[in-house]
N, C-alpha and C positions, 0 to 999 in steps of 0.2 A: 515488762519484758515480752513482746509477740511471740508464739512459737516461729520455729522455722518454716515450717510447711504453711503457717497459714501467711509468710509475707512473700508479697509480690515483689515489692524492689527493696533492696537493703546497701546504702549508701552509707562509705565511712569514708571519713578525712575529705571532704570535697574544698578544695581552693577554686577559688577565680580570681587572676587578677586582669586588672584594666591599665591602659597606658595613661600617666600622668599628665597633667596641662603643663605642666614647666617638666616633664622631662620622666624617668624613675615609672618604679610600676606602682600599683595603686591595689592592695589587697582588698576586694568588694565582699566574697563570701570565704569565711575561716575558720579549716577546720571541722568542714559539715558534715555530723552523722543523722541519720536518719532510717526509718524503718514504715514501710507504706502497705500497711493490712492489706489483703486480700480482700475486693468485693465491698470496701468501708469508703467513704468521703469524709478526706479529710481535707482541714482549713490549716491557711497558713495566714498568720496574722503580724503584724508590727507596722512600728510608725514609717512612714514615705523617706528612702533611701535604708530602708535594714535589710532587703537582699532580698523581697519577697519574690520580684519578676526573674530576679535575674538569677535565681534558684531554678523560675522553672525552665526558662530558657539555655541553663548550663545542662537539662535534661535531654532536653531537646538540642542542645549542639546548635544554637542558633544566636552565640555568644553576638556582640560589636568586633568591629574589625578590631585586631591586635589583642584581644583578649587571648588568655592562656587557661584552661581549666586542669586540673590534675585532683586525682582523689587514690586513696590507697589499694580501695576497692568495690568493687560492684556487684552484687547479687542478683539475679534476677529467678524467682521459679530457685531461691537455692544455688541458682549456679553462678559461679565467678565467672562474669563478663567483661570484668576489667581490660582484659589484653585485646578482648575485638573491639573498644570503643577506642576511637573515633570512626573504625570502618564499616563497625555495621551498628546502627541505631535502636534506642530502644524502643517496646513495641507502645509508643505513645502517641496521639495525636495533640495538639494545643489549639484553642479556642482564646481570642484575643480581647482586648477588651473593647478596641475599635475595630471592628469588620472591614470598615472606609480603606481602613492600611492595610489589610490585607489583601481584600480584591483588585482587579486590576477593571479600573473605571470602565474600560473601554470593550469587555468578555463578559458576555450575560452568563448569570448565574449556571447556566447548565452548562456553558463550556467550563468554566471554573471548577465544576461535579464530575463531568465526566472526566477531565484530565485526571484528578485524583484517582478514581476508580481504574480508571487505565493504568496509572502507575501501581498502586498498592495490590489489586487485587489481578492484573495480565490479562485484561478483556479485550476486546475489541468494541470498537466504538458504539456499537448497537446496542450491548450490553451494558458497556458504562451507562449508555440514555437509561435504559431499563435503572440499572441500580441505584443514580443519580434521583431520580422520581421516587422510588422506594426509599432514598433516605429522608426527602423532603416529607413523606408521606408520616415514615419514622420521629418528625419530631413536630410532627403536628399543624402541620401549613393546609389548609384546605385546598387548595388550588393550587397542585404541585403544575402541572402544563405552563400554568400561566408563569408561573414566580422563575422557570426554568427557559423562560424566551426574555424574561428582563434582567435589566441592565442594574448592579448594584445600588446605584443612585435612586433606582425607580421603588425601591422598597422602602421601609419605614423602620428606625435603628431597631425595633424588635425584629420583623423578619429580617431584616440582614443576620442577625445575630442569628434564627434560628435554622437558615440557612448557612453559615460559617458553623451550629453545631455537628450541621449535614454534613458538609465536608469532612469535618474530622472524624465521624466515624466510617466515614468512605476508605479511612486508611485502616479498617479494622483495628483500631486499639484497643491493648488491655487497660492500660491504661490514659483518661482524658486527662488535661492539664488545660484550667479554666485560668486567667488571669485577671481578674476583678469584672468578671464578666455582663454585669450590669451595671455597671456605675452609669452610664453616659444613657440609662433607662430610666422613666418614672414609672412609680413608687408600681400599679398595676401592672407592667411590663417587666417588670424585674422578676414579680412573687411569680407570673406564668414562665417567666425564662430559671428561676426555680428549682419549681414546679419538673419544667424538663429536665433538667439535669437529673431531678432526681425518680425521676421516672424511667427515665432511659437505664440511672444506674441498674438502678433493679433490674427489670426488664434484659439488658445484654452483661448482666453481669461482671460493668464495671468496675474499676476503681477508678475513683473519682480526686482531683490534689487541685485542690478551687484558692486561689487567694483571695484575701477580701482585707476591707478595712470595716469592716462591718460586725460587731460583735455579735448583734441581735442573730445576723443570719449564721453563724458559726455556731450560736446554741441552738437554733433549729431544725437547720440543714446537715451538719456534718457530727462522724461520728466522734473523732478524733482531733487534738490541733498542735500546729508546731507555731513556737510564737519566738519572733525572731528579732535581733536588734544588734546594729551593729557588725552588717555580715553572720553572724552564729546564731544558732538556734538555742536560745536557753532554756523553753521549758516547752514540754511534751508530753503526751499523755489522752486521755480518752476526756473528750468534753467535760463532763458531768464534774469529773473531782478537777480539772484545771481551773472552770471557774469557781467552784464551788471549795478547793485547798488550795490557792496555788502557791507556790512553793517560791518562786522567784521572786525580789522586787521589783522587777519591770512588769510582769504577770500584772501583779497587782497595783502597779500604777496604771496597767491600761484598761484593767477593770473599774478602778478609781474613779478614773475620768466620765463614767458614767455615771451620774449621782441615782446614787440608791443602787447601787449595784452590790450583788449580782439581782438584786428583786427585779429592776428594772430589765438587766434583758431577760427575765423570765416573761416579762409581761409583751418585750421585745416577739422574745421567740413564739409564745402565744399566739400572737398576732400576726404573726407570721404562718407562724401553721395553720389559722385558718385561712388565710390568703392563699396557701400552697394549695389546701385540698380545694377549696373552690377553682384555683388554676386547671389543677390535675382533675378536676372530674366536672368540666361546663354542663350546663342544661343542653346549651345547642350550637357547639362552637359553627365558628362563624371566622371569616379572614378579618386579621388585626386592621382595626383604621387606618385608613394612609397605605398601606399594603401598594395602593397603586398610584401614591403621589407622585 
């Protein structure tokens, strides 16, 4: 168990219910309890429908219409904040799988970013514009002024995801939630985005909670892992321990689904580490191909 002083967020007994299609209620998260250690990258894995994305949405308070959320306790930096929710939000921001579903297609990137800066940092429009530019620089966008003036559809998928990460940073989160942030990207851009998240986590002392279906990503990028099945966390712990000595039958099934696991995970992790290092230290950074498309 992680020492209390090292835990950023501790959740006990989280339940989420949704309206059933034919009436009644359906429980999609059932008595979920977990700790998120400060300054670490925590992966969430499990099959489709296991509750991974719903868990992130529950933390953000952006559940579907008609959903109910209850928990026994929520501790933030050791302080019980259960009674303050949902009136007050957790110090978290979320990066979604498809930025196009989050950006208003009729608003330029600069408009999205300045709005977030004004809302969360309580600054005027001029300062918000400067902060928006700084955020794009932080996510390694080579020509931030040009990107600020573009509409979302004028950027490539990788550039849109960088802009989404920049927007999340403007909310000044302690906890960054990422819901399969690389699924829709090609392999090269995936590595760049993962390298960026890892770099930002180190630079800004962020805590990152990332949903992914790729166990190789977890092995290479994450410090800890939560394994979910049927709306419950069935196993958790440091990645090396969970992958080397899985205790729950479902965790073993996930690992066995990759031939020769966990040897294959080692190879995937090593390959991704090489790609991440290359992405994090490019010889000559240049605008991503397709940014103007």
